GUTI-571619 format. One record per residue (C-alpha): residue number from 1; residue in three letters; x, z, y. Coordinates in pm, 1 decimal. Each point is the difference from the previous one (the first is absolute). Last residue first. Example, Ala and Ser with C-alpha at 12.3 -4.5 7.8 and 13.67 -1.06 7.14 Angstrom:
<pts>
@nr:2; rest:SER; X:1367.0; Z:714.0; Y:-106.0 $
@nr:1; rest:ALA; X:-137.0; Z:66.0; Y:-344.0 $
</pts>
This chain:
<pts>
@nr:223; rest:UNK; X:-4631.7; Z:7488.3; Y:1319.3 $
@nr:222; rest:UNK; X:-316.1; Z:117.1; Y:213.2 $
@nr:221; rest:UNK; X:147.2; Z:-33.2; Y:389.0 $
@nr:220; rest:UNK; X:144.5; Z:-338.7; Y:-131.6 $
@nr:219; rest:UNK; X:-366.5; Z:-88.9; Y:-80.5 $
@nr:218; rest:UNK; X:-113.5; Z:130.8; Y:267.4 $
@nr:217; rest:UNK; X:193.6; Z:-202.9; Y:197.1 $
@nr:216; rest:UNK; X:-54.5; Z:-301.4; Y:-162.9 $
@nr:215; rest:UNK; X:-382.5; Z:97.2; Y:60.2 $
@nr:214; rest:UNK; X:44.6; Z:24.2; Y:335.2 $
@nr:213; rest:UNK; X:156.5; Z:-280.9; Y:20.1 $
@nr:212; rest:UNK; X:-215.5; Z:-300.1; Y:-92.5 $
@nr:211; rest:UNK; X:-113.9; Z:-84.0; Y:-372.3 $
@nr:210; rest:UNK; X:-27.9; Z:-274.6; Y:-215.5 $
@nr:209; rest:UNK; X:238.5; Z:-228.5; Y:108.5 $
@nr:208; rest:UNK; X:356.7; Z:140.8; Y:-163.0 $
@nr:207; rest:UNK; X:-149.2; Z:336.1; Y:-148.2 $
@nr:206; rest:UNK; X:317.6; Z:21.7; Y:-330.4 $
@nr:205; rest:UNK; X:197.9; Z:-151.1; Y:224.1 $
@nr:204; rest:UNK; X:-28.1; Z:291.9; Y:341.9 $
@nr:203; rest:UNK; X:19.9; Z:201.1; Y:-266.5 $
@nr:202; rest:UNK; X:342.3; Z:-143.1; Y:-167.7 $
@nr:201; rest:UNK; X:148.4; Z:-69.5; Y:334.7 $
@nr:200; rest:UNK; X:-72.6; Z:398.4; Y:84.3 $
@nr:199; rest:UNK; X:198.5; Z:109.7; Y:-318.7 $
@nr:198; rest:UNK; X:290.2; Z:-216.8; Y:145.0 $
@nr:197; rest:UNK; X:-27.0; Z:129.5; Y:256.5 $
@nr:196; rest:UNK; X:40.3; Z:408.0; Y:-114.6 $
@nr:195; rest:UNK; X:310.1; Z:-112.4; Y:-208.5 $
@nr:194; rest:UNK; X:143.5; Z:-119.3; Y:256.1 $
@nr:193; rest:UNK; X:-55.0; Z:319.4; Y:139.4 $
@nr:192; rest:UNK; X:153.6; Z:179.8; Y:-240.9 $
@nr:191; rest:UNK; X:237.2; Z:-207.4; Y:-36.1 $
@nr:190; rest:UNK; X:171.8; Z:30.8; Y:340.7 $
@nr:189; rest:UNK; X:263.4; Z:237.1; Y:-121.1 $
@nr:188; rest:UNK; X:246.8; Z:236.5; Y:156.6 $
@nr:187; rest:UNK; X:277.7; Z:70.6; Y:-190.9 $
@nr:186; rest:UNK; X:270.2; Z:-146.2; Y:252.7 $
@nr:185; rest:UNK; X:273.8; Z:-219.9; Y:-68.6 $
@nr:184; rest:UNK; X:-89.3; Z:-276.6; Y:-177.5 $
@nr:183; rest:UNK; X:-324.9; Z:-26.7; Y:184.8 $
@nr:182; rest:UNK; X:195.6; Z:11.1; Y:309.0 $
@nr:181; rest:UNK; X:269.8; Z:-209.7; Y:-57.7 $
@nr:180; rest:UNK; X:-332.6; Z:-327.5; Y:-50.0 $
@nr:179; rest:UNK; X:-173.3; Z:167.3; Y:264.2 $
@nr:178; rest:UNK; X:278.1; Z:-61.3; Y:293.8 $
@nr:177; rest:UNK; X:178.1; Z:-358.5; Y:-263.2 $
@nr:176; rest:UNK; X:-383.5; Z:-181.7; Y:72.1 $
@nr:175; rest:UNK; X:207.0; Z:-387.1; Y:-11.9 $
@nr:174; rest:UNK; X:302.7; Z:149.7; Y:-145.8 $
@nr:173; rest:UNK; X:-177.2; Z:118.9; Y:-362.5 $
@nr:172; rest:UNK; X:-125.9; Z:-464.3; Y:-23.9 $
@nr:171; rest:UNK; X:344.1; Z:-73.2; Y:47.4 $
@nr:170; rest:UNK; X:166.3; Z:289.8; Y:-318.2 $
@nr:169; rest:UNK; X:-303.1; Z:-166.5; Y:-185.0 $
@nr:168; rest:UNK; X:67.3; Z:-352.0; Y:68.0 $
@nr:167; rest:UNK; X:415.7; Z:97.2; Y:-64.8 $
@nr:166; rest:UNK; X:-163.1; Z:176.7; Y:-354.0 $
@nr:165; rest:UNK; X:-158.0; Z:-281.3; Y:-123.7 $
@nr:164; rest:UNK; X:262.8; Z:-215.0; Y:-31.1 $
@nr:163; rest:UNK; X:324.8; Z:99.3; Y:46.6 $
@nr:162; rest:UNK; X:214.0; Z:3.3; Y:321.0 $
@nr:161; rest:UNK; X:270.4; Z:250.9; Y:-130.4 $
@nr:160; rest:UNK; X:77.9; Z:65.3; Y:310.8 $
@nr:159; rest:UNK; X:-374.0; Z:26.4; Y:148.8 $
@nr:158; rest:UNK; X:-60.1; Z:243.7; Y:-251.4 $
@nr:157; rest:UNK; X:303.4; Z:156.2; Y:107.6 $
@nr:156; rest:UNK; X:-88.3; Z:-32.5; Y:387.2 $
@nr:155; rest:UNK; X:-433.3; Z:221.8; Y:-106.0 $
@nr:154; rest:UNK; X:230.0; Z:252.3; Y:-182.5 $
@nr:153; rest:UNK; X:187.4; Z:74.0; Y:269.8 $
@nr:152; rest:UNK; X:-369.8; Z:20.5; Y:286.9 $
@nr:151; rest:UNK; X:-211.8; Z:208.6; Y:-322.7 $
@nr:150; rest:UNK; X:306.6; Z:284.9; Y:3.1 $
@nr:149; rest:UNK; X:-174.1; Z:231.9; Y:225.8 $
@nr:148; rest:UNK; X:-305.7; Z:-51.3; Y:-229.9 $
@nr:147; rest:UNK; X:138.0; Z:264.5; Y:-220.9 $
@nr:146; rest:UNK; X:-300.7; Z:161.5; Y:-127.2 $
@nr:145; rest:UNK; X:124.2; Z:21.9; Y:-378.9 $
@nr:144; rest:UNK; X:-283.6; Z:-180.4; Y:-207.0 $
@nr:143; rest:UNK; X:5.1; Z:-248.7; Y:295.9 $
@nr:142; rest:UNK; X:337.4; Z:-13.4; Y:85.2 $
@nr:141; rest:UNK; X:133.7; Z:22.5; Y:-400.0 $
@nr:140; rest:UNK; X:-163.7; Z:-334.6; Y:-125.3 $
@nr:139; rest:UNK; X:75.7; Z:-175.1; Y:241.5 $
@nr:138; rest:UNK; X:336.9; Z:14.5; Y:-93.7 $
@nr:137; rest:UNK; X:-67.0; Z:11.2; Y:-340.1 $
@nr:136; rest:UNK; X:-159.8; Z:-387.9; Y:116.0 $
@nr:135; rest:UNK; X:345.3; Z:-79.1; Y:147.8 $
@nr:134; rest:UNK; X:151.3; Z:107.0; Y:-225.5 $
@nr:133; rest:UNK; X:-198.2; Z:-197.2; Y:-282.5 $
@nr:132; rest:UNK; X:-6.2; Z:-354.3; Y:192.1 $
@nr:131; rest:UNK; X:403.6; Z:32.0; Y:43.1 $
@nr:130; rest:UNK; X:8.7; Z:37.6; Y:-472.2 $
@nr:129; rest:UNK; X:-279.3; Z:-275.8; Y:56.5 $
@nr:128; rest:UNK; X:219.8; Z:-179.9; Y:231.8 $
@nr:127; rest:UNK; X:346.4; Z:20.2; Y:-252.4 $
@nr:126; rest:UNK; X:-213.3; Z:-96.4; Y:-318.1 $
@nr:125; rest:UNK; X:139.9; Z:40.2; Y:-306.9 $
@nr:124; rest:UNK; X:92.0; Z:348.9; Y:32.5 $
@nr:123; rest:UNK; X:-341.9; Z:77.7; Y:120.2 $
@nr:122; rest:UNK; X:-153.1; Z:-123.1; Y:-264.9 $
@nr:121; rest:UNK; X:223.1; Z:180.8; Y:-252.8 $
@nr:120; rest:UNK; X:-28.0; Z:328.2; Y:200.1 $
@nr:119; rest:UNK; X:-416.0; Z:-11.6; Y:-14.5 $
@nr:118; rest:UNK; X:29.5; Z:-7.0; Y:-319.1 $
@nr:117; rest:UNK; X:188.5; Z:298.6; Y:-69.1 $
@nr:116; rest:UNK; X:-211.8; Z:151.0; Y:202.5 $
@nr:115; rest:UNK; X:-356.2; Z:-101.5; Y:-179.0 $
@nr:114; rest:UNK; X:179.1; Z:76.8; Y:-277.9 $
@nr:113; rest:UNK; X:143.4; Z:390.6; Y:145.0 $
@nr:112; rest:UNK; X:-440.7; Z:8.5; Y:103.7 $
@nr:111; rest:UNK; X:-80.9; Z:-89.9; Y:357.9 $
@nr:110; rest:UNK; X:-172.4; Z:313.3; Y:197.9 $
@nr:109; rest:UNK; X:249.9; Z:122.6; Y:155.0 $
@nr:108; rest:UNK; X:161.9; Z:-286.4; Y:174.1 $
@nr:107; rest:UNK; X:-280.4; Z:-11.3; Y:147.2 $
@nr:106; rest:UNK; X:-246.5; Z:-328.6; Y:-46.1 $
@nr:105; rest:UNK; X:61.8; Z:-345.0; Y:244.1 $
@nr:104; rest:UNK; X:288.8; Z:-147.9; Y:-204.4 $
@nr:103; rest:UNK; X:-153.9; Z:106.2; Y:-318.1 $
@nr:102; rest:UNK; X:-277.1; Z:-157.1; Y:91.9 $
@nr:101; rest:UNK; X:169.1; Z:-329.7; Y:149.1 $
@nr:100; rest:UNK; X:158.9; Z:-10.0; Y:-353.3 $
@nr:99; rest:UNK; X:-261.0; Z:19.4; Y:-209.0 $
@nr:98; rest:UNK; X:-262.4; Z:-228.6; Y:200.7 $
@nr:97; rest:UNK; X:294.9; Z:-286.4; Y:-23.2 $
@nr:96; rest:UNK; X:14.6; Z:-2.7; Y:-322.7 $
@nr:95; rest:UNK; X:263.9; Z:219.6; Y:-246.0 $
@nr:94; rest:UNK; X:176.1; Z:-258.0; Y:-171.1 $
@nr:93; rest:UNK; X:-14.5; Z:39.5; Y:-400.6 $
@nr:92; rest:UNK; X:156.7; Z:153.1; Y:-202.9 $
@nr:91; rest:UNK; X:327.9; Z:-191.1; Y:-219.1 $
@nr:90; rest:UNK; X:-100.1; Z:-120.2; Y:-307.8 $
@nr:89; rest:UNK; X:58.8; Z:201.4; Y:-328.3 $
@nr:88; rest:UNK; X:327.1; Z:-118.6; Y:-190.8 $
@nr:87; rest:UNK; X:-128.9; Z:-234.6; Y:-333.1 $
@nr:86; rest:UNK; X:-41.7; Z:104.1; Y:-317.4 $
@nr:85; rest:UNK; X:71.7; Z:-299.0; Y:-227.0 $
@nr:84; rest:UNK; X:-269.8; Z:-140.4; Y:-233.6 $
@nr:83; rest:UNK; X:-60.2; Z:81.5; Y:-343.1 $
@nr:82; rest:UNK; X:-193.5; Z:-236.6; Y:-231.1 $
@nr:81; rest:UNK; X:-235.2; Z:203.6; Y:-212.8 $
@nr:80; rest:UNK; X:-280.3; Z:215.2; Y:115.3 $
@nr:79; rest:UNK; X:-105.5; Z:-175.8; Y:335.0 $
@nr:78; rest:UNK; X:77.4; Z:-310.0; Y:-136.7 $
@nr:77; rest:UNK; X:-238.3; Z:9.7; Y:-301.3 $
@nr:76; rest:UNK; X:-288.1; Z:-16.8; Y:256.8 $
@nr:75; rest:UNK; X:163.6; Z:-211.4; Y:241.2 $
@nr:74; rest:UNK; X:3.8; Z:-280.2; Y:-320.3 $
@nr:73; rest:UNK; X:-321.2; Z:88.1; Y:-113.0 $
@nr:72; rest:UNK; X:-188.7; Z:-55.2; Y:403.2 $
@nr:71; rest:UNK; X:201.0; Z:-333.1; Y:-9.0 $
@nr:70; rest:UNK; X:-98.4; Z:-162.6; Y:-227.4 $
@nr:69; rest:UNK; X:301.5; Z:-105.1; Y:-297.8 $
@nr:68; rest:UNK; X:66.3; Z:-396.0; Y:-17.4 $
@nr:67; rest:UNK; X:355.3; Z:28.7; Y:-235.9 $
@nr:66; rest:UNK; X:74.2; Z:-470.1; Y:23.8 $
@nr:65; rest:UNK; X:353.6; Z:142.6; Y:205.4 $
@nr:64; rest:UNK; X:-217.4; Z:-121.0; Y:339.9 $
@nr:63; rest:UNK; X:-258.3; Z:265.4; Y:-67.9 $
@nr:62; rest:UNK; X:294.8; Z:262.2; Y:-33.8 $
@nr:61; rest:UNK; X:149.5; Z:-75.2; Y:312.9 $
@nr:60; rest:UNK; X:-322.0; Z:-37.0; Y:175.6 $
@nr:59; rest:UNK; X:-59.7; Z:359.9; Y:-129.2 $
@nr:58; rest:UNK; X:338.1; Z:130.5; Y:71.7 $
@nr:57; rest:UNK; X:-60.3; Z:-148.2; Y:384.0 $
@nr:56; rest:UNK; X:-346.1; Z:173.8; Y:36.5 $
@nr:55; rest:UNK; X:142.1; Z:360.6; Y:-161.5 $
@nr:54; rest:UNK; X:218.4; Z:-43.2; Y:304.3 $
@nr:53; rest:UNK; X:412.4; Z:-31.9; Y:22.3 $
@nr:52; rest:UNK; X:148.5; Z:288.7; Y:238.6 $
@nr:51; rest:UNK; X:109.3; Z:162.1; Y:-295.7 $
@nr:50; rest:UNK; X:400.2; Z:-14.6; Y:51.2 $
@nr:49; rest:UNK; X:-50.5; Z:-391.7; Y:-94.4 $
@nr:48; rest:UNK; X:191.9; Z:32.1; Y:-297.5 $
@nr:47; rest:UNK; X:-92.5; Z:282.2; Y:-112.9 $
@nr:46; rest:UNK; X:-424.3; Z:-74.0; Y:51.4 $
@nr:45; rest:UNK; X:112.3; Z:-316.8; Y:-177.7 $
@nr:44; rest:UNK; X:194.1; Z:158.8; Y:-274.1 $
@nr:43; rest:UNK; X:-366.5; Z:182.4; Y:-12.1 $
@nr:42; rest:UNK; X:-203.9; Z:-287.9; Y:-89.2 $
@nr:41; rest:UNK; X:230.3; Z:-144.4; Y:-252.0 $
@nr:40; rest:UNK; X:52.7; Z:331.5; Y:-183.8 $
@nr:39; rest:UNK; X:-423.7; Z:35.8; Y:18.6 $
@nr:38; rest:UNK; X:-61.9; Z:-308.5; Y:-108.6 $
@nr:37; rest:UNK; X:-111.6; Z:96.2; Y:-407.3 $
@nr:36; rest:UNK; X:-148.4; Z:325.6; Y:123.9 $
@nr:35; rest:UNK; X:-280.5; Z:-249.6; Y:89.2 $
@nr:34; rest:UNK; X:-165.3; Z:22.3; Y:-232.6 $
@nr:33; rest:UNK; X:-84.9; Z:367.5; Y:28.5 $
@nr:32; rest:UNK; X:95.3; Z:309.5; Y:-277.8 $
@nr:31; rest:UNK; X:-177.1; Z:327.4; Y:150.8 $
@nr:30; rest:UNK; X:183.7; Z:208.5; Y:211.2 $
@nr:29; rest:UNK; X:-81.9; Z:381.7; Y:-235.2 $
@nr:28; rest:UNK; X:-275.1; Z:193.8; Y:63.3 $
@nr:27; rest:UNK; X:-68.4; Z:310.3; Y:243.9 $
@nr:26; rest:UNK; X:-3.1; Z:-165.3; Y:331.2 $
@nr:25; rest:UNK; X:332.2; Z:222.3; Y:133.7 $
@nr:24; rest:UNK; X:191.6; Z:-126.2; Y:-355.5 $
@nr:23; rest:UNK; X:119.7; Z:-358.4; Y:161.1 $
@nr:22; rest:UNK; X:113.1; Z:158.4; Y:314.2 $
@nr:21; rest:UNK; X:189.4; Z:318.4; Y:-138.4 $
@nr:20; rest:UNK; X:230.8; Z:-339.4; Y:-125.6 $
@nr:19; rest:UNK; X:153.5; Z:-63.1; Y:-354.6 $
@nr:18; rest:UNK; X:-318.2; Z:190.6; Y:-139.4 $
@nr:17; rest:UNK; X:87.8; Z:219.0; Y:-321.9 $
@nr:16; rest:UNK; X:72.8; Z:295.4; Y:132.8 $
@nr:15; rest:UNK; X:-329.1; Z:0.8; Y:255.2 $
@nr:14; rest:UNK; X:-224.6; Z:-95.5; Y:-301.5 $
@nr:13; rest:UNK; X:127.3; Z:261.6; Y:-267.3 $
@nr:12; rest:UNK; X:-63.0; Z:271.8; Y:356.8 $
@nr:11; rest:UNK; X:-283.5; Z:-116.0; Y:90.0 $
@nr:10; rest:UNK; X:-97.2; Z:42.8; Y:-485.5 $
@nr:9; rest:UNK; X:143.5; Z:378.6; Y:58.8 $
@nr:8; rest:UNK; X:-319.2; Z:55.5; Y:219.2 $
@nr:7; rest:UNK; X:135.2; Z:161.5; Y:450.4 $
@nr:6; rest:UNK; X:99.1; Z:297.5; Y:86.2 $
@nr:5; rest:UNK; X:264.6; Z:-102.0; Y:94.5 $
@nr:4; rest:UNK; X:218.5; Z:300.1; Y:-183.7 $
@nr:3; rest:UNK; X:-185.3; Z:-14.3; Y:-300.2 $
@nr:2; rest:UNK; X:23.4; Z:-400.6; Y:36.0 $
@nr:1; rest:UNK; X:392.6; Z:11.5; Y:-20.2 $
</pts>
């Protein structure tokens, strides 16, 4: 075994003689302790409570029997001498509002498989969120596919769903429906114009109260 593992012969012997492999990891045998006499009682109390009892409670029980033990000593000794039952893994924490919002508004192709599964679980638990997800996806398709002609039907469907937030958004679109429909249909954009306006506003704020129109004009032309 030593030749096969590439270990020293004494190392293999130490592992072979150990009751548990943990006892051989430190490279020395487990030392005896004055707390060993309490091991049967402490292990029985752990088994009776199915691991619910704490080291602090065990220390108090020993103290009530006239056997005071420092907590640090009991803690260090219990790590290698007492067996605690294994508990099932805790379920994953529920997703945050920010995470769910991101899953609803991002394009499905950008979500990982795990995010798809968690979003599906959230939608199955909340019919309102499932409806909101359906409406958000339809509006996203109008944005990417430029199908603005479907906007009136989407507004009517959103009003029927009567979901907070979405219904106010749909109501706001009706204030300038023709412009919104054109924005969702035509390939032209006023982005360049808006960018130029923002640049002029920035320069104006930098020169506020310190220059006349002529200097502002030169700054705009030069930048």
